[in-house]
C-alpha positions in Angstrom: -22.8 -0.8 3.3 -25.6 0.3 5.6 -28.8 -1.7 6.1 -29.3 -2.6 2.5 -29.6 -6.3 1.8 -26.9 -7.9 -0.3 -28.7 -10.9 -1.9 -26.7 -13.3 -4.0 -27.6 -16.5 -5.6 -26.8 -19.2 -3.0 -25.0 -21.3 -5.6 -22.7 -18.4 -6.5 -21.9 -17.7 -2.8 -21.1 -21.3 -2.2 -18.9 -21.4 -5.4 -17.0 -18.4 -4.1 -16.4 -20.1 -0.7 -15.3 -23.3 -2.5 -12.8 -21.3 -4.5 -11.5 -19.6 -1.4 -11.0 -22.9 0.5 -9.3 -24.4 -2.6 -6.9 -21.5 -2.6 -6.2 -22.1 1.1 -5.5 -25.7 0.3 -3.0 -24.6 -2.3 -1.4 -22.3 0.3 -1.1 -25.2 2.6 0.7 -27.1 -0.1 3.2 -24.2 -0.4 3.7 -24.2 3.4 4.5 -27.9 3.2 7.2 -27.1 0.7 8.7 -24.5 3.0 8.6 -26.9 5.9 10.4 -29.6 3.7 13.1 -27.1 2.7 13.6 -26.0 6.2 13.8 -29.5 7.5 16.4 -30.4 4.8 18.7 -27.6 6.0 18.2 -28.5 9.7 18.8 -32.2 9.4 16.6 -35.1 10.6 13.8 -33.9 12.8 12.7 -35.8 15.9 9.5 -37.9 15.9 7.4 -35.2 17.6 8.5 -32.5 15.2 7.9 -34.8 12.2 4.4 -35.5 13.5 3.6 -31.8 13.9 5.0 -31.1 10.4 2.7 -33.7 8.9 -0.2 -31.7 10.2 0.4 -29.3 7.3 -0.3 -32.1 4.9 -3.5 -33.0 6.8 -4.5 -29.4 6.8 -4.2 -29.2 3.0 -6.1 -32.5 2.5 -8.9 -31.4 4.8 -9.2 -28.0 3.1 -9.2 -29.7 -0.4 -12.0 -32.0 0.8 -13.9 -29.1 2.3 -13.6 -27.2 -1.0 -15.0 -30.2 -2.9 -17.9 -30.5 -0.4 -18.8 -26.9 -0.7 -18.5 -27.0 -4.5 -20.9 -30.0 -4.5 -23.4 -28.0 -2.4 -23.1 -25.1 -4.9 -24.0 -27.4 -7.7 -26.9 -28.9 -5.7 -28.3 -25.5 -4.6 -31.6 -24.6 -6.2 -31.1 -22.0 -8.9 -33.6 -19.6 -7.5 -32.3 -19.7 -3.9 -30.7 -16.5 -2.7 -29.1 -15.4 0.6 -28.4 -12.1 2.2 -24.6 -12.3 2.6 -24.1 -9.0 4.3 -23.7 -10.4 7.8 -21.4 -13.2 6.6 -19.1 -10.8 4.7 -19.1 -8.3 7.5 -17.9 -11.1 9.9 -14.7 -11.5 7.8 -11.6 -9.7 9.2 -9.6 -9.5 6.0 -10.8 -6.9 3.5 -9.4 -8.7 0.5 -11.2 -11.9 1.5 -14.4 -10.0 2.0 -14.0 -8.5 -1.4 -13.5 -12.0 -3.0 -16.4 -13.5 -1.2 -18.8 -10.6 -1.9 -18.8 -11.8 -5.5 -18.8 -9.9 -8.8 -21.4 -7.4 -7.7 -18.9 -5.6 -5.4 -21.7 -4.2 -3.2 -19.2 -3.7 -0.4 -17.3 -0.4 -0.1 -13.9 -0.5 -1.7 -11.0 -0.9 0.9 -7.3 -1.0 0.4 -5.6 -4.3 -0.3 -4.6 -6.3 2.7 -0.9 -6.0 3.6 1.1 -9.2 4.1 2.0 -9.5 7.8 5.1 -11.6 8.3 6.6 -13.2 11.4 9.2 -10.5 11.6 6.9 -7.5 11.4 
C-alpha cells in the first residue's frame, strides 16, 4: 500500500468494526453450541469444567456489548471526521479481516482468502 494515506470516514470505520465484533459474538454463540453438544456426549462435567465452559457465554455477551458500544460511537461520530486507517489495518494479522475492515474502497492490495486452520492441522 506504500506511504499513501487511506483516509476513511470515522463513522464508517467504526461501523465496520462493530460489524466485525458482532460477527465474532455470533461465532462465540456457535462455539457454545459445540461445547453443549460435546458435553452431552461426554456426560455431566465437573464444576470447574462447567465454569470454564460458561466463559464462552460470557465471551459472546461481552462481544455483543462491545459491538453495540462501537456502533453507538459510529452513530455519534461527526460526519466530517476521517481517520487514516492504514496503520490499524496493517496491524491485523488475518488478510480477510483486513479486507473487511478496510471498507468498500479496497485500498489494500488483494490477498488470497485466509485458510481455516483447525486443531488437527
